[in-house]
Structures are given as structure tokens and as C-alpha cells.
N, C-alpha and C positions, 0 to 999 in steps of 0.2 A: 620177482613178483609173479604171480600166478593168477592169470585172469581166464575168462571163458568167453569173451567177447569175440565175436565173428562179423561184425559189420560196423563201419564209422559213418556216421552222419554229421553233417557239418553245416552250421550256418554260413551264409554268404559273405554279406558286408561285413568286415571286420574280424572274420575267422578264417575263411578260405582266401577271399580276394580283399586286396587294398583298393577300394573303390572310392576311398576319400579325395584323391587328387581329381578325379572326375567329377564327383558330386558337389565337390567345394567349387570346382571351376564354373560348374553349371549356375550356383548360385551367385558367385560374382559377376558372371555375365548377366545375370538377372538384375542384380543391383547396378550395374554400369547402364544397363537400358533404362533404369530409373533413376539416373542422375546420383548414385551413390558410390561412396568408395569402397573398394575390396575389403573383406574381413580377412584376418590372418588366418592360415591353414590351421593354426594351434587351436584357434576358437571353434572353427567348424568340425575338425575331426571327432571330437567327443561325441557329437550328435548326429554323426553319419549313420549309424545302425539304426537310428529311431525313424528313418526314411524322410521322404520330400516333406511331410506335414510339420515336423520338428526344424528342419532346415530353412523352411520358408519363414516360419515362426521366428526363427534365429535372425534371419536376414530382413526380416520386415515385422519388428514386434508391434507395430501400431495397427497392422492390417486385420481387417475383420470382414465378415460376411462374405459378399461379392467380390469385393476388391482381393481378400486373400485367396479366395478360390481362382480367381483369374491369374494370380501371382503362381499359385501352385501348378495350375495346368502349364502355364508359360515355362515354368521351371522344368516339369516333366518332358515340353517340347525340346528345351535345349539340350537337356542331359541324353535324352534318347538319341541326338546327333552326334553325341561325343561320349558314348559309353565305356568304351575300351582305348581312349586316346593314351591314358597313362595309367589305366588299372592294371594291376598284377598280382599274380600270385605271393602272398607272403612269403619271405625268406623260408626256405625249408620245407615249403608245402608241396612243391613237385616232388622232392625226394620222398616225402610221407606218402604221397599218392602212388608213386611208382613201387615203392617197397610193398604196400598193400597190395597193388594189382600183380606184383610178382609172386606174391603168395596166395593168389586166387580168392582173396577176401573182397566184397564188395563194398563200395563206398557211394554215399549220396548226399544229396542237398536238400535241405529244408530251410526254407527262407520265406520272410513275408514280402519279399520283392514281388511285383507282380510279373506273372509270366511273359508279358509283352515286352519288359525290360530284362527279365531274367535270361530267357532263351536266347536273343541274339546277343546278349554280353558272353554267355557260355561258349556261344558258336564262334564268336570272334577270338577267343582265347583257345580253341579247341578243346573244350572241356566237357561239353554237352554229350558228346559221343562216348565219353570214358565214364561217365556216372552212371551208377546202377539204377537210380532214379533221382528225379528232381521234382520236388513239391514247391510250388510257388505260393505266394500270398493268396491268389485267387484260384488254385487248383480245385479248392474244396469250399464249402460254406463257412469253415471257421479257420482261424490262422492262429498262431502263437500269441498268448500263452496257452491256448487250449491245445490239449494233448492230439487232437484229432490227425493233423498234419503227420506227426511223427508215427503215429500208429498205422497210417496210410503207407508211410514210406517203408515201415517194417513189413508190411503185407506185400508190398510190390517186390521187394528184394528177397520175401521168403525166409526171413529170420525173426525168430520171437524177438520181442521188445527188450526181455531182460538181456539178452544176448548182444543188444547194441549200445554203443557209445554215442552220445550226441554231444558235441561241442559248440560253443557259442559264447558271444561276448556280451550279451544283455541278460538282465533279469528274467525276461518273458522265456528266452532259451531254456534257461535252467527250469523254470515252473514248468514248461511244457515237457521238458525231458522228463523230471522227476514223476509228473503226472501220468506219463506214458509207461512210466516203469523202467526207463532207460538208466543207465549210467551217465551222470551228466558231468561235464568238465568245463570250465571256464577258460576261453581264450584270453589269458590276461595281457597279451600282446595287442589285443584288439581296441575298440573304440570305447574304452573305459574312462569316464569322467573322474575328476578328483573327488567329486561328491559321492561317487557309486562305492558301495563296500560290498564287493563280491562275494565275500566270506559268509555276509548275512544270507545270501541267496540259497546256502545250504547245499552247494555242489558236492559230488564225491571228491572233486580234486581241482586243481588248477595247473596251467602249463604257461610257460614264458614264451613257446616257441612251437610251432606245429610239430615239429618232428617229435617233441616229447608226447605226443599223442600215441606214438607207438607202445608205449608202456602201458597204455590202457586196454591194448589189445590183447588177442591170443598170447599165450605164453611163448610160443614159438616167434613171436615178434620182439619179444623184451629184450633179447640179447643184441638186436640189430642197433639200437639206438646209439651204443658206444662208438660203433665202427662207422656210422653213417655221419656222425656229428664232426 
């Protein structure tokens, strides 16, 4: 497979990091504070990529207005104190990053997670110093599905958008990547619900584990997949 891609950009939650244990844990702590039983991880996991708003709506479907906002802010409070308790790189992601770094190609993160949560999380996992760029949900006036965060990331790393691969596990990731002129890949191992139809998002392809993203990079990487798996 011959490619001409020279940079890999990744969504954070559900693509690079498995943050569901800590985000789900924060929601269940919030439910406990309000006298409610915990939700099963299988119910919360598909919602994690959609952030605090969707999680709080899942945990408190009747909450509206000021009460909803109080719960959302309390959720963020709880989560911020437990960012990296159980969050880990997805299996194979460390090998993926190491191989890309070995070959001198840049990788970066483009997420809708706000910077005040993104930065300490990456620092706790020793990833921030390794990324060529980190674009959070509040870095710019627009966030995904707008293409601006991805175009900004390409400028920061000095690679033309058309030579970048962007991987994510939500429709907005693919919409943003396509609008930015990047090659888009669905992280099918991420937080995709039974109702989602990733092929309808019109990505360039899908992967079932992070290491398969090597196949979408420069041809010099394509051979690496076999001996790294």
C-alpha cells in the first residue's frame, strides 16, 4: 500500500486514550451524591466521546436549566480530580506512537476536550511532551466538526493537510477531517454505539486497533505492521 502521509493526528477520548473508566466513574460518583444507583459501564462507554454534556444527560435525563448546569459543573469538578486514575492508552497505541517517533514523523492530538482537562491528563500520562501539537476544544473559536482545529494543527506541525491522517471515533471527527482535506480513518475500537453507522460518515477507512493506523501512513511504515503485531 503506497501512501504519501507524513503526519498522524488523533482524537483523544476513544481514539488515543481509553478515558471511559474515569469519566464513567465521575458520573457514577455524581449519581451517588444524588442518591442514585450506578450506571453500568456498558451504558456509559458509547457516550464518553460526546463529553460532559451528553454524560450528564445520560445520568440525569430529567435535569434541565439551572439544575442541569449545576450537575454538569459538579461532574467536571469530580472528573478533574480523577483524570488519570484508570485512563490508559488503548492497546497498541504506545507501539504506534513509538514507531512513528522512531521514523521522525510528527503526531498530534485534536480534541474537543477543554485544555484545562486535556493538558493535565496528557501530563499525567507523559504524553504532552511527545505530541508535536495539542489542539483542545477551547484552543480556537471553533471546534470539531469545524475544520479549523485540524487546519491549525497542520500549520503547527508544518505539514500540508492533504498529507495528514486524522483518526477519530465520532462522526464529527470524520466531518472535520474531510472538510480540512485530510485522510480520515474511523477508530472502530473506540466509543461507537450500536446506533452509529461509521461507514455512512464516508471515511477513507476504518481500523480495529491503533497499530493498523501505520498502514495509512507513509509507505516506509506499511511494512512495520506485520512485525509489530
